[in-house]
C-alpha positions as CSV (number, residue, x, y, z in Angstrom):
1,X,133.7,43.9,-48.0
2,X,135.0,47.1,-49.4
3,X,137.1,49.6,-47.6
4,X,136.1,53.2,-47.9
5,X,139.6,54.4,-47.0
6,X,143.3,53.1,-48.4
7,X,144.4,50.3,-46.6
8,X,147.7,52.2,-45.1
9,X,150.0,50.7,-42.1
10,X,149.4,47.2,-43.6
11,X,150.4,44.2,-41.8
12,X,149.8,40.4,-42.7
13,X,147.7,38.0,-40.1
14,X,146.6,34.5,-40.3
15,X,143.4,33.1,-40.3
16,X,143.3,29.4,-40.1
17,X,147.0,29.5,-41.7
18,X,145.5,31.9,-44.6
19,X,147.3,35.1,-44.9
20,X,145.2,38.2,-44.6
21,X,145.9,41.7,-45.2
22,X,144.9,44.2,-42.5
23,X,145.5,47.4,-41.1
24,X,147.9,47.6,-37.8
25,X,145.9,48.8,-35.0
26,X,142.2,48.1,-36.0
27,X,140.1,45.4,-34.2
28,X,140.5,41.7,-35.7
29,X,136.8,41.2,-36.2
30,X,137.1,44.7,-38.6
31,X,139.7,43.5,-40.5
32,X,138.3,40.0,-41.1
33,X,134.8,41.4,-42.1
34,X,136.6,43.8,-44.4
35,X,138.6,40.4,-46.0
36,X,134.9,39.2,-46.5
37,X,135.4,36.9,-43.7
38,X,131.8,36.6,-41.7
39,X,132.2,33.2,-40.6
40,X,134.1,33.2,-37.2
41,X,132.7,29.9,-34.9
42,X,129.8,27.5,-34.2
43,X,127.6,27.7,-31.8
44,X,128.4,25.0,-28.4
45,X,125.1,23.1,-28.7
46,X,123.6,22.9,-32.3
47,X,127.0,23.9,-34.2
48,X,125.1,26.9,-36.1
49,X,127.6,29.6,-37.9
50,X,128.4,32.5,-35.8
51,X,129.7,35.9,-36.8
52,X,130.2,39.5,-35.3
53,X,126.9,41.2,-34.3
54,X,127.8,44.3,-32.0
55,X,131.2,45.5,-32.5
56,X,131.0,46.4,-28.7
57,X,132.3,43.5,-26.6
58,X,128.7,43.2,-25.2
59,X,127.8,39.8,-27.4
60,X,129.8,36.5,-27.8
61,X,129.5,36.2,-31.7
62,X,133.1,37.1,-32.3
63,X,134.7,34.8,-29.9
64,X,138.1,33.4,-31.8
65,X,141.4,31.9,-30.7
66,X,144.2,34.5,-30.9
67,X,147.7,33.4,-30.7
68,X,146.3,30.3,-28.9
69,X,144.3,31.7,-26.3
70,X,140.6,30.7,-26.8
71,X,137.2,32.5,-26.6
72,X,139.1,36.0,-27.3
73,X,136.2,38.8,-28.2
74,X,137.8,39.7,-31.3
75,X,136.2,42.9,-31.9
76,X,138.2,44.2,-28.6
77,X,141.6,43.2,-29.7
78,X,143.6,45.3,-32.3
79,X,145.6,43.8,-35.0
80,X,149.5,43.4,-34.9
81,X,151.7,41.7,-37.5
82,X,152.3,37.9,-37.3
83,X,148.9,37.5,-35.3
84,X,147.7,33.7,-35.6
85,X,143.8,34.0,-35.7
86,X,141.7,30.4,-35.6
87,X,138.1,29.7,-35.9
88,X,136.5,27.6,-32.9
89,X,134.3,24.7,-32.5
90,X,134.4,23.1,-35.6
91,X,134.8,19.2,-36.4
92,X,136.8,19.0,-38.5
93,X,136.9,22.5,-39.5
94,X,134.6,25.5,-38.5
95,X,133.5,25.8,-42.3
96,X,132.8,22.3,-43.1
97,X,131.5,21.0,-39.4
98,X,130.0,17.7,-39.4
99,X,128.2,18.5,-36.3
100,X,126.3,21.1,-38.1
101,X,123.7,17.7,-38.5
102,X,122.4,18.5,-34.8
103,X,120.7,21.8,-36.4
104,X,118.7,19.4,-38.7
105,X,118.3,16.5,-36.5
106,X,117.1,18.7,-33.5
107,X,115.1,21.5,-35.3
108,X,113.4,23.0,-32.3
109,X,115.0,21.7,-29.0
110,X,117.6,19.6,-27.6
111,X,118.3,18.6,-24.1
112,X,121.2,16.1,-23.6
113,X,120.4,15.7,-20.2
114,X,117.0,14.2,-21.3
115,X,118.2,12.5,-24.5
116,X,118.4,8.4,-23.8
117,X,117.5,9.1,-20.3
118,X,116.8,6.2,-18.6
119,X,118.4,3.6,-20.8
120,X,121.2,1.7,-19.0
121,X,124.6,2.8,-20.4
122,X,123.4,4.9,-23.2
123,X,122.6,7.7,-20.6
124,X,126.0,8.0,-19.3
125,X,127.8,7.7,-22.8
126,X,125.4,10.4,-24.2
127,X,126.4,12.9,-21.6
128,X,130.2,11.9,-21.7
129,X,129.9,12.7,-25.4
130,X,128.0,15.9,-25.0
131,X,130.3,17.0,-22.8
132,X,133.3,16.4,-25.1
133,X,131.8,17.9,-28.0
134,X,130.2,21.0,-26.7
135,X,131.7,23.9,-25.2
136,X,133.9,26.5,-26.9
137,X,137.5,26.1,-27.9
138,X,140.4,24.3,-26.7
139,X,142.4,25.1,-23.6
140,X,145.2,27.6,-23.9
141,X,148.5,26.4,-25.2
142,X,150.4,28.5,-22.9
143,X,150.1,29.6,-19.3
144,X,149.2,32.7,-18.5
145,X,151.0,35.5,-17.2
146,X,151.4,35.7,-13.4
147,X,149.0,38.0,-11.7
148,X,150.3,41.2,-10.3
149,X,149.2,42.5,-6.8
150,X,146.0,44.9,-7.5
151,X,146.7,48.7,-7.3
152,X,144.2,50.6,-4.9
153,X,143.1,54.0,-6.2
154,X,140.8,56.4,-4.1
155,X,138.6,58.9,-5.6
156,X,135.8,61.4,-4.5
157,X,133.9,60.6,-8.0
158,X,134.0,58.0,-10.6
159,X,132.1,58.0,-13.8
160,X,131.8,54.6,-15.9
161,X,131.7,55.9,-19.5
162,X,133.2,58.4,-21.5
163,X,130.3,58.8,-23.8
164,X,128.2,61.9,-24.3
165,X,126.3,61.0,-20.9
166,X,129.7,60.4,-19.0
167,X,131.5,63.5,-20.5
168,X,128.5,66.0,-19.7
169,X,128.4,64.9,-16.1
170,X,131.9,65.1,-15.9
171,X,131.9,68.6,-17.0
172,X,129.3,69.6,-14.7
173,X,131.3,67.9,-11.7
174,X,134.4,69.5,-12.6
175,X,132.7,73.1,-13.0
176,X,131.5,72.8,-9.3
177,X,134.9,71.7,-8.2
178,X,134.5,68.0,-8.1
179,X,137.5,65.8,-8.2
180,X,136.3,63.2,-11.1
181,X,137.8,59.8,-12.1
182,X,136.4,58.9,-15.7
183,X,136.7,55.1,-16.9
184,X,136.4,54.2,-20.4
185,X,137.0,50.8,-22.0
186,X,137.6,52.3,-25.3
187,X,140.9,54.0,-26.2
188,X,139.4,57.3,-26.8
189,X,136.4,59.4,-25.4
190,X,133.3,60.2,-27.1
191,X,131.3,56.8,-27.4
192,X,128.4,57.2,-29.9
193,X,129.8,60.7,-31.0
194,X,132.5,58.9,-32.5
195,X,130.7,56.0,-33.9
196,X,127.1,56.8,-33.7
197,X,124.7,56.5,-36.8
198,X,124.4,60.1,-37.0
199,X,126.3,61.2,-40.4
200,X,128.0,64.1,-38.5
201,X,129.0,63.4,-35.3
202,X,128.8,66.1,-32.6
203,X,132.3,67.5,-31.2
204,X,134.0,65.8,-28.7
205,X,135.0,68.2,-25.6
206,X,138.1,67.8,-23.9
207,X,138.5,67.2,-20.2
208,X,141.6,68.7,-19.2
209,X,140.9,68.5,-14.9
210,X,139.5,65.1,-15.2
211,X,141.7,62.0,-14.3
212,X,141.2,60.0,-17.4
213,X,141.6,56.3,-17.3
214,X,141.4,54.9,-21.1
215,X,141.1,51.1,-21.9
216,X,139.7,50.5,-18.3
217,X,137.1,47.3,-18.3
218,X,135.1,47.8,-15.2
219,X,134.2,43.9,-14.3
220,X,132.6,44.3,-10.9
221,X,131.0,46.6,-7.9
222,X,131.5,45.5,-4.5
223,X,131.8,46.4,-0.9
224,X,134.2,45.4,2.1
225,X,133.1,46.6,5.3
226,X,130.5,48.9,4.0
227,X,133.1,50.5,1.8
228,X,132.2,50.1,-2.0
229,X,134.7,50.0,-4.6
230,X,134.9,48.8,-8.4
231,X,137.3,46.3,-9.6
232,X,138.8,47.7,-13.1
233,X,140.7,45.4,-15.5
234,X,143.4,47.3,-18.0
235,X,145.9,45.6,-19.9
236,X,145.7,42.2,-17.6
237,X,146.2,44.3,-14.4
238,X,143.6,45.2,-11.8
239,X,142.7,48.0,-10.0
240,X,140.7,48.8,-7.1
241,X,138.8,52.0,-7.5
242,X,137.5,53.2,-3.7
243,X,134.9,56.0,-4.3
244,X,132.7,58.1,-2.7
245,X,130.2,58.6,-5.3
246,X,129.7,56.8,-8.7
247,X,127.8,57.5,-11.7
248,X,127.2,54.8,-14.3
249,X,127.0,56.4,-17.7
250,X,128.2,53.2,-19.6
251,X,125.1,53.5,-21.9
252,X,123.1,50.7,-23.7
253,X,124.1,47.8,-25.9
254,X,122.8,46.1,-29.1
255,X,120.1,43.5,-28.3
256,X,119.2,40.6,-30.3
257,X,115.8,40.9,-32.1
258,X,114.5,37.3,-31.9
259,X,113.2,36.1,-35.1
260,X,114.3,32.8,-37.3
261,X,118.1,32.8,-38.3
262,X,118.6,36.2,-36.8
263,X,122.2,34.9,-35.1
264,X,123.4,34.0,-38.7
265,X,126.8,35.7,-39.9
266,X,125.9,38.9,-41.8
267,X,123.0,40.2,-39.5
268,X,124.5,43.0,-37.4
269,X,123.4,45.6,-35.0
270,X,123.0,49.2,-36.9
271,X,125.3,50.5,-34.4
272,X,128.2,47.9,-35.4
273,X,127.6,48.8,-39.3
274,X,127.8,52.3,-38.3
275,X,130.9,51.9,-36.0
276,X,132.7,49.8,-38.6
277,X,132.3,52.8,-41.0
278,X,132.9,55.5,-38.8
279,X,135.6,54.3,-36.8
280,X,137.5,51.9,-39.5
281,X,136.3,53.1,-43.0
282,X,134.7,49.3,-43.7
283,X,131.0,48.7,-45.2
284,X,129.6,45.7,-43.5
285,X,128.1,44.6,-46.7
286,X,127.9,44.8,-50.4
287,X,124.2,45.4,-50.1
288,X,122.8,46.1,-46.4
289,X,119.4,46.1,-45.6
290,X,118.4,48.3,-42.6
291,X,115.7,47.0,-40.8
292,X,113.6,49.1,-37.9
293,X,111.7,52.3,-37.8
294,X,112.1,55.3,-39.8
295,X,114.1,57.1,-37.0
296,X,116.7,54.7,-36.7
297,X,117.0,53.4,-40.6
298,X,117.0,56.7,-41.9
299,X,120.4,58.3,-40.6
300,X,122.0,54.7,-40.7
301,X,120.8,54.6,-44.6
302,X,122.3,57.8,-45.2
303,X,125.8,57.1,-43.6
304,X,126.0,54.0,-45.9
305,X,125.1,55.7,-49.0
306,X,127.3,58.7,-47.9
307,X,130.5,56.4,-48.1
308,X,129.4,54.6,-51.3
309,X,127.8,51.8,-50.1
310,X,124.3,50.2,-51.5
311,X,121.8,50.3,-49.1
312,X,117.8,50.5,-48.6
313,X,115.4,50.7,-45.7
314,X,112.8,48.2,-44.5
315,X,110.5,49.7,-41.8
316,X,109.0,47.5,-39.3
317,X,110.1,44.6,-36.9
318,X,110.6,41.1,-38.3
319,X,108.8,38.3,-37.1
């Protein structure tokens, strides 16, 4: 796929042993899309082709094996020189997967627990075979690093999400004299102000008096002896954030529209196409059909055309 910006800070990574030129620091998934690689894996049961969909870490379409670690969300991992990337779940390969025959033999439904059920020997053999062939990825090649003790942080107010809503809430609280901890999964604040479908995003304010924690993945909300706390992962370490007040401002996430073949590579959320363009300067396709109501398709179509892309709008809902 064409890049709309010069490929500066170029490095080489390997996809299934084949060199791919990429920009250091951009997401692995974005680099592969820019190289015209949309097939990432095969689905566990039917072995249908899979490719990136949301580019926000909310789906499982872009899982790859990266440097020996399986099932890595490649839209959340940045490129560095010498990375080894492998597609997953294909036999003998993801591109030429013999088990894709499952999608033809069982066109509507397949439950391996019922297949050949009640037939002596065959039932047990089928279950064993299904468990052997299904699943995602192989076990890691190297052991993970030892876990460090979790760090405990106590705050007055915690806000999860530093997009437009989280920033606005933090501004109001800071103006009233409240202490605020802002937790953001990305490496920058702004959210959809940076990558939304609007052609010109809003100005991203600064929060000089807020305690800001970037690259923070909130993985759970718990309570111990009546005291609530968040569990936050950051660069492989854990933090326990105890709070008095909590605001969840993490925004929405792209959902799948259910219609035949909506799961195939090349079908992406509109916000994913916008994020690729505005954040990384990558067109999601040589020709892009924007499907949906006019309020959603019009700004995305304008964004695509302003970046030199070929796009057209289709109003309505796929059936």
